[in-house]
N, C-alpha and C positions, 0 to 999 in steps of 0.2 A: 504494500500500500504506500503510495507516494504521500509524503508529508509536505505541506505548503508552509512557507514562512509567512507569519502574520506580522504586519506592520500597522501600528495604530498612528494615524496622522495626528499632528498636534491639535488640530481643530476637534477631532474626536476625543482626544484626551481631555481637552477643555470641557467638552460636553459632559463627559463622565464626571469630572471633578465638580462642575457646577451642580449637576443632579445630585451627587453625593452630598455636597454641602447643604442643599435644600432639604434633602431627606434627613440629614443629621439633626437639623433643627426640629423636625417633626417627630422623629423616632430614631435615636442613635443606634439601637440594637438592629432594627430593620435595615438601616442604612449600611451598616457593616456587612450584613448578610447579602444585601443587594449588590454591593461592590464586589464581594467574593464571587457571587453567582454570575454577574455580567462579565467579569474577567474570565471566568471558566468558559462561558458560552463563546466569547470572542476567541479564546485560545482553541476552542473546539473547531474553529474554522480551518485548522491545520489539516483536517481530513474531510474530504468531500464537500468543499465549499460550494461547488456547482449544484449541490442538491437543494440549495435554498432558492426560493422564488426570485424572479426578476421583480424589482420594485415598481410600483405603479408610476413612479416619477421617471422611470428609465428613459422615456421618449424625450425628456427635456435635456438630456446629457449626450455628449459625444461617445462616451464609453458605456458599456453595459453595467448598470447599477443593480446589484442584488440586495436583498434584505434578509437579515436574521431576526426573527421575533423572539423576544424574551419576556416572560411574565404571563400572568393570567389576566383575564378580563380584557382591558385595553393594554396590549403589550408594548414594551419598548421596542423600537425599531433600530437595528444596527445596519447601516448602509455600508456596502463594500464593493470593491471591484476585484477582479482576478486578472493578474498579469503573469502569464506563464506559470511559475511555481511560487508566486507571491500573492497573498491576499492583502489588500490595502483597505483598512477600516477607515472610512471617510467621515462618518457622522453618526451620532447616537442621539435619538430624540424619543420622547414619549409619544405613543400612538394617538393620544388625544389631540396632538398639535396638528395644524394644517400640513398639507403636503409640503415636501422639501423642494425648494427651488434656489437657484443661485441669485 
């Protein structure tokens, strides 16, 4: 089984940090679990990243944008591209937010 390298873009790191900071204010225990879980999900993209759906926003971009969903109810959306053997995580946002655009 081929392993992909996962690179988290600075913008996506900022998204995660900002979400974690907000969640920490509301519920520090949940925030810590959320951070561990979302990092695990992102690192899980090392195997079979192409098994995740193309994002609805895909047509607005030049590259194919896929999404990994994390969480119950309205899930978090982790947007990424695949470039040969590398997965680039571009953006992380809560599913209740509007569609992503540049």
